[in-house]
N, CA, C and O of each residue as an XYZ file, in Angstrom:
664
protein
N     -15.997    -17.621     26.391
C     -14.780    -16.974     25.923
C     -15.170    -15.742     25.099
O     -16.055    -15.829     24.248
N     -14.531    -14.611     25.339
C     -14.851    -13.402     24.573
C     -14.591    -13.563     23.076
O     -13.605    -14.174     22.664
N     -15.500    -12.998     22.270
C     -15.350    -12.943     20.819
C     -14.689    -11.615     20.473
O     -15.120    -10.552     20.922
N     -13.639    -11.695     19.669
C     -12.835    -10.532     19.315
C     -12.811    -10.394     17.792
O     -12.771    -11.390     17.070
N     -12.835     -9.152     17.316
C     -12.677     -8.882     15.884
C     -11.538     -7.893     15.704
O     -11.425     -6.904     16.427
N     -10.698     -8.187     14.719
C      -9.488     -7.412     14.448
C      -9.460     -7.066     12.971
O      -9.781     -7.904     12.129
N      -9.079     -5.838     12.651
C      -8.844     -5.510     11.245
C      -7.351     -5.643     10.976
O      -6.516     -5.320     11.821
N      -7.039     -6.124      9.783
C      -5.659     -6.275      9.349
C      -5.509     -5.486      8.063
O      -6.334     -5.600      7.156
N      -4.448     -4.680      7.984
C      -4.156     -3.940      6.766
C      -2.666     -3.913      6.507
O      -1.856     -3.938      7.434
N      -2.311     -3.861      5.216
C      -0.905     -3.782      4.830
C      -0.807     -3.191      3.431
O      -1.596     -3.527      2.548
N       0.176     -2.299      3.235
C       0.443     -1.836      1.871
C       1.940     -1.851      1.543
O       2.356     -1.299      0.524
N       2.732     -2.467      2.385
C       4.149     -2.705      2.106
C       4.334     -4.218      2.112
O       4.069     -4.870      3.121
N       4.783     -4.777      0.998
C       4.913     -6.232      0.890
C       3.614     -6.879      1.352
O       3.615     -7.834      2.128
N       2.521     -6.342      0.862
C       1.188     -6.619      1.410
C       0.750     -8.075      1.331
O       0.090     -8.559      2.250
N       1.095     -8.783      0.268
C       0.671    -10.181      0.180
C       1.357    -11.020      1.255
O       0.696    -11.750      1.993
N       2.669    -10.915      1.340
C       3.415    -11.700      2.318
C       3.053    -11.312      3.744
O       2.935    -12.181      4.608
N       2.875    -10.010      4.005
C       2.608     -9.576      5.378
C       1.158     -9.812      5.798
O       0.887     -9.993      6.985
N       0.236     -9.812      4.859
C      -1.136    -10.205      5.185
C      -1.136    -11.664      5.618
O      -1.743    -12.024      6.627
N      -0.460    -12.488      4.857
C      -0.348    -13.910      5.187
C       0.363    -14.085      6.538
O      -0.079    -14.872      7.376
N       1.461    -13.354      6.745
C       2.230    -13.469      7.989
C       1.408    -13.009      9.196
O       1.482    -13.618     10.263
N       0.631    -11.945      9.032
C      -0.210    -11.460     10.125
C      -1.253    -12.489     10.532
O      -1.468    -12.735     11.719
N      -1.897    -13.085      9.539
C      -2.889    -14.135      9.823
C      -2.217    -15.324     10.501
O      -2.749    -15.868     11.469
N      -1.067    -15.726     10.005
C      -0.359    -16.866     10.609
C       0.051    -16.576     12.051
O      -0.041    -17.456     12.908
N       0.500    -15.352     12.327
C       0.878    -14.984     13.697
C      -0.333    -15.023     14.627
O      -0.233    -15.489     15.762
N      -1.469    -14.537     14.147
C      -2.690    -14.582     14.958
C      -3.145    -16.017     15.183
O      -3.585    -16.368     16.278
N      -3.041    -16.843     14.154
C      -3.426    -18.252     14.283
C      -2.507    -18.969     15.284
O      -2.963    -19.773     16.098
N      -1.222    -18.665     15.207
C      -0.266    -19.282     16.127
C      -0.594    -18.902     17.576
O      -0.482    -19.734     18.476
N      -0.991    -17.666     17.796
C      -1.272    -17.181     19.159
C      -2.652    -17.596     19.662
O      -2.807    -17.964     20.827
N      -3.667    -17.535     18.769
C      -5.054    -17.695     19.218
C      -5.754    -18.956     18.706
O      -6.844    -19.283     19.176
N      -5.157    -19.658     17.766
C      -5.809    -20.864     17.259
C      -6.738    -20.560     16.097
O      -6.394    -19.790     15.200
N      -7.904    -21.159     16.118
C      -8.856    -21.052     15.009
C      -9.291    -19.595     14.790
O      -9.603    -18.872     15.736
N      -9.301    -19.191     13.520
C      -9.680    -17.831     13.146
C     -10.839    -17.854     12.160
O     -10.982    -18.791     11.374
N     -11.650    -16.831     12.208
C     -12.683    -16.584     11.215
C     -12.148    -15.481     10.307
O     -11.890    -14.370     10.771
N     -11.978    -15.776      9.010
C     -11.361    -14.823      8.084
C     -12.373    -14.272      7.093
O     -13.126    -15.029      6.481
N     -12.390    -12.962      6.936
C     -13.161    -12.355      5.856
C     -12.391    -12.541      4.559
O     -11.273    -13.058      4.549
N     -13.000    -12.118      3.483
C     -12.264    -11.995      2.231
C     -11.200    -10.925      2.417
O     -11.265    -10.124      3.350
N     -10.224    -10.919      1.524
C      -9.232     -9.847      1.498
C      -9.724     -8.825      0.474
O     -10.155     -9.183     -0.622
N      -9.653     -7.560      0.846
C     -10.120     -6.461      0.005
C      -8.946     -5.555     -0.330
O      -8.053     -5.343      0.490
N      -8.960     -5.031     -1.532
C      -7.952     -4.044     -1.926
C      -8.607     -2.673     -1.891
O      -9.705     -2.476     -2.410
N      -7.909     -1.732     -1.268
C      -8.429     -0.370     -1.163
C      -7.308      0.635     -1.378
O      -6.127      0.340     -1.191
N      -7.720      1.830     -1.776
C      -6.744      2.906     -1.921
C      -6.325      3.392     -0.542
O      -7.062      3.247      0.433
N      -5.146      3.965     -0.474
C      -4.687      4.575      0.772
C      -5.629      5.724      1.140
O      -6.096      6.451      0.262
N      -5.904      5.886      2.417
C      -6.791      6.946      2.907
C      -5.965      7.926      3.730
O      -5.274      7.521      4.665
N      -6.031      9.205      3.393
C      -5.349     10.241      4.162
C      -3.944     10.548      3.686
O      -3.291     11.448      4.216
N      -3.464      9.799      2.677
C      -2.125     10.049      2.140
C      -2.013      9.355      0.779
O      -2.810      8.475      0.452
N      -1.019      9.762      0.000
C      -0.728      9.112     -1.280
C       0.180      7.925     -0.999
O       1.243      8.079     -0.398
N      -0.236      6.749     -1.433
C       0.578      5.563     -1.207
C       0.025      4.394     -1.982
O      -1.014      4.491     -2.636
N       0.732      3.293     -1.898
C       0.295      2.062     -2.560
C      -1.035      1.603     -1.969
O      -1.357      1.915     -0.822
N      -1.800      0.862     -2.759
C      -3.056      0.306     -2.280
C      -2.817     -0.671     -1.134
O      -1.763     -1.300     -1.038
N      -3.817     -0.781     -0.272
C      -3.774     -1.675      0.880
C      -4.508     -2.972      0.590
O      -5.419     -3.012     -0.238
N      -4.107     -4.023      1.275
C      -4.927     -5.204      1.460
C      -5.513     -5.074      2.857
O      -4.804     -4.736      3.804
N      -6.816     -5.346      2.984
C      -7.517     -5.253      4.263
C      -8.418     -6.455      4.447
O      -8.906     -7.046      3.483
N      -8.627     -6.800      5.691
C      -9.545     -7.880      6.034
C      -9.927     -7.750      7.503
O      -9.340     -6.956      8.238
N     -10.923     -8.542      7.927
C     -11.308     -8.620      9.336
C     -11.182    -10.073      9.765
O     -11.520    -10.996      9.023
N     -10.690    -10.246     10.972
C     -10.432    -11.563     11.539
C     -11.187    -11.683     12.860
O     -11.082    -10.813     13.724
N     -11.936    -12.750     13.009
C     -12.622    -13.042     14.262
C     -11.911    -14.156     14.999
O     -11.380    -15.080     14.383
N     -11.903    -14.069     16.321
C     -11.283    -15.116     17.136
C     -11.875    -15.075     18.534
O     -12.530    -14.111     18.929
N     -11.627    -16.144     19.265
C     -12.038    -16.192     20.668
C     -10.789    -16.352     21.527
O      -9.841    -17.047     21.162
N     -10.821    -15.688     22.678
C      -9.670    -15.747     23.569
C     -10.106    -15.496     25.011
O     -11.111    -14.835     25.275
N      -9.328    -16.038     25.919
C      -9.519    -15.729     27.340
C      -8.669    -14.542     27.772
O      -8.781    -14.082     28.909
N      -7.817    -14.039     26.877
C      -7.009    -12.864     27.197
C      -7.914    -11.657     27.435
O      -8.937    -11.510     26.767
N      -7.546    -10.799     28.376
C      -8.302     -9.569     28.587
C      -8.009     -8.599     27.442
O      -7.072     -8.805     26.671
N      -8.800     -7.564     27.340
C      -8.722     -6.623     26.219
C      -7.338     -5.978     26.106
O      -6.841     -5.780     24.997
N      -6.721     -5.654     27.224
C      -5.401     -5.009     27.196
C      -4.312     -5.973     26.726
O      -3.374     -5.572     26.038
N      -4.441     -7.228     27.097
C      -3.481     -8.231     26.641
C      -3.610     -8.439     25.133
O      -2.602     -8.556     24.436
N      -4.835     -8.486     24.630
C      -5.035     -8.622     23.181
C      -4.411     -7.427     22.460
O      -3.696     -7.607     21.474
N      -4.672     -6.217     22.938
C      -4.111     -5.011     22.298
C      -2.578     -5.063     22.307
O      -1.941     -4.718     21.312
N      -1.993     -5.488     23.415
C      -0.539     -5.583     23.511
C       0.002     -6.646     22.551
O       1.036     -6.435     21.917
N      -0.680     -7.768     22.441
C      -0.272     -8.833     21.524
C      -0.302     -8.338     20.078
O       0.615     -8.620     19.307
N      -1.344     -7.606     19.711
C      -1.436     -7.076     18.344
C      -0.271     -6.139     18.051
O       0.311     -6.177     16.968
N       0.056     -5.311     19.015
C       1.184     -4.379     18.855
C       2.503     -5.140     18.690
O       3.344     -4.763     17.874
N       2.677     -6.199     19.459
C       3.891     -7.006     19.353
C       3.992     -7.680     17.986
O       5.076     -7.746     17.406
N       2.869     -8.180     17.469
C       2.872     -8.808     16.140
C       3.228     -7.770     15.080
O       4.003     -8.057     14.167
N       2.667     -6.568     15.194
C       3.018     -5.490     14.258
C       4.514     -5.212     14.310
O       5.166     -5.124     13.270
N       5.057     -5.074     15.503
C       6.486     -4.764     15.668
C       7.362     -5.870     15.089
O       8.361     -5.591     14.426
N       6.994     -7.109     15.336
C       7.744     -8.246     14.817
C       7.806     -8.229     13.289
O       8.760     -8.725     12.691
N       6.782     -7.653     12.671
C       6.701     -7.619     11.211
C       7.077     -6.247     10.642
O       6.627     -5.870      9.560
N       7.899     -5.512     11.378
C       8.521     -4.307     10.839
C       7.724     -3.031     10.918
O       8.015     -2.095     10.172
N       6.742     -2.943     11.776
C       5.952     -1.723     11.899
C       6.842     -0.587     12.403
O       7.498     -0.715     13.437
N       6.858      0.525     11.668
C       7.651      1.703     12.029
C       6.725      2.724     12.675
O       5.928      3.361     11.986
N       6.823      2.882     13.970
C       5.927      3.791     14.707
C       6.416      5.246     14.709
O       5.778      6.112     15.307
N       7.542      5.515     14.044
C       8.035      6.893     13.971
C       7.372      7.655     12.817
O       7.472      8.880     12.750
N       6.709      6.951     11.925
C       6.054      7.588     10.778
C       4.728      8.208     11.199
O       4.172      7.844     12.235
N       4.213      9.154     10.390
C       2.902      9.741     10.680
C       1.801      8.673     10.700
O       1.956      7.596     10.124
N       0.692      8.989     11.370
C      -0.438      8.063     11.454
C      -0.895      7.653     10.058
O      -1.109      6.469      9.801
N      -1.044      8.614      9.160
C      -1.469      8.319      7.798
C      -0.245      8.137      6.925
O       0.244      9.088      6.315
N       0.254      6.894      6.867
C       1.428      6.566      6.068
C       1.392      5.080      5.733
O       0.593      4.322      6.283
N       2.262      4.685      4.833
C       2.360      3.270      4.471
C       2.788      2.460      5.685
O       3.481      2.952      6.576
N       2.354      1.200      5.694
C       2.718      0.353      6.822
C       2.838     -1.102      6.413
O       2.145     -1.591      5.521
N       3.748     -1.772      7.104
C       3.962     -3.191      6.855
C       2.757     -3.989      7.319
O       2.215     -4.801      6.569
N       2.338     -3.757      8.559
C       1.226     -4.497      9.126
C       0.518     -3.618     10.149
O       1.143     -3.042     11.040
N      -0.790     -3.529     10.002
C      -1.618     -2.741     10.908
C      -2.707     -3.658     11.437
O      -3.547     -4.137     10.675
N      -2.694     -3.904     12.738
C      -3.695     -4.740     13.392
C      -4.454     -3.888     14.392
O      -3.887     -3.437     15.388
N      -5.733     -3.667     14.130
C      -6.554     -2.842     15.016
C      -7.631     -3.689     15.674
O      -8.362     -4.416     15.002
N      -7.720     -3.589     16.991
C      -8.754     -4.278     17.749
C     -10.068     -3.523     17.540
O     -10.217     -2.386     17.988
N     -11.015     -4.162     16.859
C     -12.291     -3.522     16.535
C     -13.329     -3.724     17.629
O     -13.971     -2.775     18.078
N     -13.483     -4.972     18.049
C     -14.493     -5.338     19.044
C     -13.927     -6.361     19.998
O     -13.126     -7.216     19.623
N     -14.358     -6.256     21.237
C     -14.051     -7.250     22.249
C     -15.368     -7.527     22.956
O     -15.758     -6.809     23.877
N     -16.054     -8.587     22.508
C     -17.414     -8.866     22.970
C     -18.259     -7.597     22.839
O     -18.207     -6.927     21.808
N     -19.030     -7.263     23.866
C     -19.861     -6.051     23.839
C     -19.217     -4.906     24.609
O     -19.883     -3.928     24.946
N     -17.934     -5.026     24.885
C     -17.229     -4.022     25.669
C     -17.271     -2.656     24.991
O     -17.101     -2.548     23.777
N     -17.496     -1.631     25.780
C     -17.395     -0.243     25.335
C     -16.300      0.386     26.178
O     -16.395      0.429     27.404
N     -15.254      0.874     25.512
C     -14.067      1.362     26.201
C     -13.444      2.492     25.404
O     -13.331      2.405     24.182
N     -13.044      3.540     26.080
C     -12.321      4.634     25.432
C     -11.298      5.161     26.431
O     -11.593      6.025     27.257
N     -10.087      4.614     26.334
C      -9.022      5.028     27.242
C      -7.709      5.066     26.485
O      -7.377      4.135     25.751
N      -6.975      6.131     26.665
C      -5.715      6.332     25.968
C      -5.894      6.076     24.480
O      -6.697      6.747     23.832
N      -5.161      5.120     23.929
C      -5.265      4.831     22.495
C      -6.151      3.628     22.203
O      -6.201      3.165     21.064
N      -6.843      3.120     23.199
C      -7.687      1.942     23.033
C      -9.157      2.348     23.037
O      -9.708      2.773     24.053
N      -9.769      2.203     21.868
C     -11.179      2.563     21.698
C     -11.927      1.333     21.190
O     -11.632      0.818     20.112
N     -12.890      0.873     21.969
C     -13.694     -0.300     21.631
C     -15.163      0.082     21.812
O     -15.523      0.541     22.896
N     -16.018     -0.080     20.824
C     -15.712     -0.472     19.456
C     -14.921      0.630     18.744
O     -15.093      1.819     19.011
N     -14.072      0.202     17.854
C     -13.222      1.158     17.134
C     -14.077      1.983     16.171
O     -14.892      1.448     15.418
N     -13.869      3.289     16.218
C     -14.695      4.223     15.450
C     -14.602      3.995     13.938
O     -15.570      4.252     13.222
N     -13.460      3.519     13.443
C     -13.277      3.308     12.001
C     -14.259      2.307     11.416
O     -14.484      2.300     10.206
N     -14.846      1.464     12.251
C     -15.843      0.513     11.752
C     -16.932      1.259     10.994
O     -17.378      0.809      9.939
N     -17.355      2.384     11.524
C     -18.461      3.135     10.932
C     -18.011      4.089      9.825
O     -18.841      4.587      9.065
N     -16.726      4.343      9.729
C     -16.223      5.346      8.791
C     -15.596      4.784      7.526
O     -15.602      5.456      6.495
N     -15.065      3.593      7.572
C     -14.243      3.073      6.478
C     -14.839      1.802      5.879
O     -15.106      0.828      6.582
N     -15.039      1.839      4.577
C     -15.560      0.672      3.857
C     -14.649     -0.526      4.041
O     -15.122     -1.658      4.146
N     -13.331     -0.285      4.081
C     -12.394     -1.405      4.193
C     -12.432     -2.079      5.561
O     -11.806     -3.121      5.750
N     -13.152     -1.504      6.512
C     -13.386     -2.154      7.797
C     -14.819     -2.695      7.855
O     -15.038     -3.837      8.260
N     -15.783     -1.879      7.452
C     -17.190     -2.260      7.591
C     -17.589     -3.406      6.662
O     -18.311     -4.305      7.092
N     -17.145     -3.405      5.405
C     -17.555     -4.473      4.495
C     -17.071     -5.845      4.987
O     -17.878     -6.768      5.094
N     -15.761     -6.001      5.291
C     -15.363     -7.318      5.802
C     -15.978     -7.641      7.165
O     -16.196     -8.812      7.479
N     -16.257     -6.625      7.975
C     -16.929     -6.863      9.252
C     -18.334     -7.404      9.008
O     -18.766     -8.346      9.672
N     -19.042     -6.811      8.058
C     -20.386     -7.285      7.712
C     -20.338     -8.687      7.118
O     -21.299     -9.448      7.241
N     -19.251     -9.024      6.490
C     -19.094    -10.363      5.912
C     -18.956    -11.433      6.996
O     -19.586    -12.486      6.898
N     -18.150    -11.183      8.019
C     -17.887    -12.203      9.034
C     -18.833    -12.144     10.230
O     -18.938    -13.112     10.984
N     -19.526    -11.012     10.409
C     -20.412    -10.858     11.574
C     -21.665    -10.078     11.189
O     -22.030     -9.107     11.851
N     -22.312    -10.506     10.126
C     -23.447     -9.769      9.560
C     -24.538     -9.469     10.586
O     -25.064     -8.357     10.623
N     -24.877    -10.443     11.408
C     -25.992    -10.282     12.347
C     -25.594     -9.718     13.705
O     -26.454     -9.427     14.536
N     -24.305     -9.564     13.928
C     -23.832     -9.007     15.189
C     -24.259     -7.543     15.290
O     -24.234     -6.814     14.298
N     -24.643     -7.123     16.469
C     -25.148     -5.760     16.681
C     -24.023     -4.875     17.215
O     -23.346     -5.221     18.184
N     -23.838     -3.725     16.564
C     -22.859     -2.743     17.036
C     -23.305     -2.266     18.418
O     -24.455     -1.854     18.571
N     -22.432     -2.310     19.430
C     -22.861     -2.017     20.800
C     -23.269     -0.561     21.059
O     -23.929     -0.289     22.062
N     -22.902      0.363     20.200
C     -23.303      1.760     20.394
C     -24.432      2.184     19.466
O     -25.281      2.985     19.856
N     -24.455      1.665     18.257
C     -25.420      2.092     17.234
C     -26.688      1.252     17.279
O     -27.741      1.692     16.818
N     -26.594      0.043     17.832
C     -27.716     -0.876     17.956
C     -28.287     -1.308     16.602
O     -29.493     -1.513     16.463
N     -27.409     -1.442     15.616
C     -27.775     -1.977     14.305
C     -26.772     -3.066     13.965
O     -25.636     -3.058     14.440
N     -27.213     -4.008     13.131
C     -26.303     -5.080     12.733
C     -25.272     -4.526     11.752
O     -25.469     -3.481     11.132
N     -24.172     -5.258     11.633
C     -23.141     -4.829     10.680
C     -23.639     -4.961      9.245
O     -23.202     -4.212      8.371
N     -24.539     -5.895      8.988
C     -25.156     -5.989      7.658
C     -25.982     -4.738      7.370
O     -25.915     -4.189      6.270
N     -26.760     -4.287      8.351
C     -27.559     -3.063      8.176
C     -26.662     -1.840      7.981
O     -26.929     -0.991      7.130
N     -25.606     -1.765      8.773
C     -24.685     -0.637      8.657
C     -24.011     -0.618      7.289
O     -23.844      0.446      6.693
N     -23.621     -1.800      6.785
C     -22.989     -1.851      5.468
C     -23.998     -1.503      4.369
O     -23.662     -0.809      3.409
N     -25.208     -1.979      4.512
C     -26.238     -1.682      3.505
C     -26.468     -0.176      3.408
O     -26.692      0.337      2.312
N     -26.418      0.538      4.521
C     -26.671      1.983      4.536
C     -25.429      2.817      4.224
O     -25.529      4.032      4.050
N     -24.272      2.185      4.152
C     -23.009      2.903      3.970
C     -22.923      3.497      2.564
O     -23.365      2.874      1.599
N     -22.359      4.690      2.447
C     -22.127      5.332      1.148
C     -20.947      4.640      0.465
O     -19.788      4.921      0.768
N     -21.256      3.745     -0.446
C     -20.233      2.923     -1.083
C     -19.443      3.666     -2.150
O     -18.512      3.108     -2.730
N     -19.803      4.916     -2.413
C     -19.047      5.732     -3.357
C     -17.892      6.465     -2.686
O     -17.048      7.050     -3.366
N     -17.847      6.436     -1.353
C     -16.816      7.147     -0.596
C     -15.409      6.630     -0.867
O     -14.469      7.415     -0.992
N     -15.266      5.319     -0.958
C     -13.951      4.697     -1.107
C     -14.025      3.594     -2.155
O     -15.023      2.882     -2.261
N     -12.951      3.466     -2.925
C     -12.863      2.360     -3.866
C     -12.376      1.136     -3.107
O     -11.345      1.169     -2.435
N     -13.134      0.063     -3.227
C     -12.835     -1.154     -2.484
C     -13.323     -2.345     -3.291
O     -14.435     -2.331     -3.819
N     -12.492     -3.373     -3.386
C     -12.924     -4.578     -4.089
C     -12.320     -5.813     -3.445
O     -11.165     -5.805     -3.019
N     -13.131     -6.895     -3.377
C     -12.574     -8.156     -2.875
C     -11.624     -8.726     -3.920
O     -11.822     -8.548     -5.122
N     -10.602     -9.408     -3.448
C      -9.637    -10.020     -4.354
C      -9.507    -11.493     -4.028
O      -9.839    -11.923     -2.924
N      -9.022    -12.272     -4.994
C      -8.677    -13.660     -4.732
C      -7.379    -13.659     -3.940
O      -6.388    -13.056     -4.355
N      -7.390    -14.321     -2.827
C      -6.189    -14.368     -1.987
C      -6.035    -15.781     -1.470
O      -6.956    -16.335     -0.870
N      -4.889    -16.354     -1.698
C      -4.611    -17.712     -1.269
C      -3.756    -17.678     -0.010
O      -2.611    -17.226     -0.034
N      -4.328    -18.164      1.093
C      -3.563    -18.219      2.344
C      -2.704    -19.467      2.416
O      -1.957    -19.656      3.376
N      -2.805    -20.315      1.409
C      -1.979    -21.515      1.388
C      -2.488    -22.582      2.330
O      -3.638    -22.542      2.768
N      -1.641    -23.520      2.634
C      -2.000    -24.682      3.448
C      -2.417    -24.320      4.867
O      -3.246    -25.007      5.465
N      -1.849    -23.249      5.409
C      -2.054    -22.954      6.829
C      -3.367    -22.245      7.135
O      -3.697    -22.045      8.304
N      -4.121    -21.863      6.107
C      -5.347    -21.086      6.352
C      -6.493    -21.907      6.852
O      -7.575    -21.374      7.094
């Protein structure tokens, strides 16, 4: 079964929607591997701080079905697609990795480029898949995080209770 990694972010009603996003993924895919939840400043615009995390799961769904499912979960939780790319959002689910697949078509890029650019993606990725090798860079996520300029973005893990369903 393919191993998939997804980033989750929210800065509108972020505690409830982070929990809701995880619950929706669990309902659809079953057992999940959860990173810590990290708080980060908004990037590219002035806005409330985000909660971010990375979620690992296994599925028999093809890559396009997973991407469509993530979009549906975002929409169900109030995602407004009329706003600019860099704006506040209720729930943002980005497909980071789908096994070792390398894909760049339309709006679907695997591995997602933000893994290498954003601390709020790379740190939780290194937490849940430290020894996994990036399919283009040929380095582990632990190595990539170790070499990352940690002064670029303010990021900190927070205590987050997913409750009984986690």
